[in-house]
C-alpha positions in Angstrom: 248.4 118.0 100.6 247.9 121.3 102.3 245.1 123.5 103.2 242.9 125.9 101.3 242.0 129.2 102.9 238.5 130.5 101.9 237.6 134.1 102.3 234.3 135.9 101.7 234.9 138.8 99.3 231.6 140.5 98.6 229.3 137.9 97.0 232.3 135.8 96.0 234.6 133.3 97.7 238.4 133.7 97.1 240.6 130.8 97.8 244.3 130.7 98.6 246.7 127.7 98.9 248.8 129.5 101.5 248.5 132.2 104.1 251.3 134.3 102.6 249.4 134.7 99.3 246.3 135.5 101.3 248.1 138.2 103.3 249.7 139.6 100.1 246.1 140.2 98.8 245.3 142.1 102.0 243.4 139.4 103.9 244.4 138.7 107.5 242.1 135.8 108.4 240.4 133.0 106.5 236.6 132.6 107.0 237.0 128.9 106.5 240.0 126.5 106.1 239.6 123.1 104.4 242.1 120.6 103.0 243.1 120.7 99.4 241.7 117.2 99.1 238.2 118.3 100.1 238.4 121.4 97.9 239.6 119.4 94.8 237.1 116.6 95.4 234.3 119.2 95.2 235.5 120.6 91.9 237.3 123.6 93.5 233.8 125.0 93.9 232.9 127.3 96.8 230.3 130.0 97.1 228.2 131.9 99.6 224.8 130.7 100.4 222.8 132.4 103.2 226.0 134.1 104.4 227.9 130.9 104.8 230.7 129.5 102.6 229.5 126.3 101.0 232.0 124.0 99.3 230.7 121.8 96.5 227.2 121.3 95.3 224.2 121.2 97.6 222.2 118.0 97.9 219.4 119.6 95.8 221.9 120.5 93.1 223.3 117.0 93.1 219.8 115.5 92.8 219.0 117.9 89.9 222.1 117.0 88.1 221.4 113.3 88.5 217.8 113.8 87.2 219.2 115.7 84.2 221.6 112.9 83.4 218.8 110.3 83.7 216.7 112.4 81.3 219.5 112.6 78.8 219.9 108.8 78.9 216.1 108.3 78.4 216.2 110.6 75.4 219.1 108.6 73.9 217.1 105.4 74.5 214.0 106.9 72.8 216.1 108.1 69.9 217.6 104.6 69.5 214.1 103.0 69.5 212.9 105.4 66.8 215.9 104.5 64.7 215.3 100.8 65.2 211.6 100.7 64.6 210.6 103.8 62.7 212.5 103.2 59.5 210.9 104.5 56.2 210.1 100.9 55.2 208.2 100.2 58.5 206.4 103.6 58.3 205.2 102.9 54.8 204.2 99.4 55.9 202.1 100.8 58.8 200.2 103.0 56.3 199.4 99.9 54.2 198.5 97.7 57.2 201.5 95.4 56.7 201.5 92.9 59.6 205.3 93.0 60.2 205.3 96.8 60.2 202.3 97.0 62.6 204.1 94.5 64.9 207.2 96.7 64.9 205.1 99.8 65.6 203.5 98.0 68.5 206.9 96.9 69.9 208.1 100.5 69.6 205.2 102.0 71.3 205.4 99.4 74.2 209.1 100.2 74.8 208.7 103.9 74.3 205.7 104.2 76.6 207.8 102.7 79.5 210.6 105.3 78.8 208.1 108.1 78.6 206.6 107.1 81.9 210.1 107.1 83.5 210.7 110.5 82.0 207.4 111.9 83.2 208.1 110.6 86.8 211.5 112.3 86.8 210.0 115.6 85.7 207.7 115.7 88.6 
């Protein structure tokens, strides 16, 4: 693998895989040179932050992405709990005071409360 030549162009970062293409576009010097491997492993993502070229996501962006993924997983788990425990039969039984339905509702609420707490903690 070769190098990637990164050049500030206004508020954007242009990238070139060889110096000849860079020079054809009128640029004489790269602001930063990295390997293709580094560029590709960071999703070919480069931008300017505080005047510097940053390759890939910042730690804060990575953390936010991880939290978002965890929130989606919790929402999926909550939906699965609702489908398992809050069937029409159980909901009708809760209204009538049916012991089995009340037990299911209690199990649902116990499991859902833990997931809601995890979700709340991630949101803070």
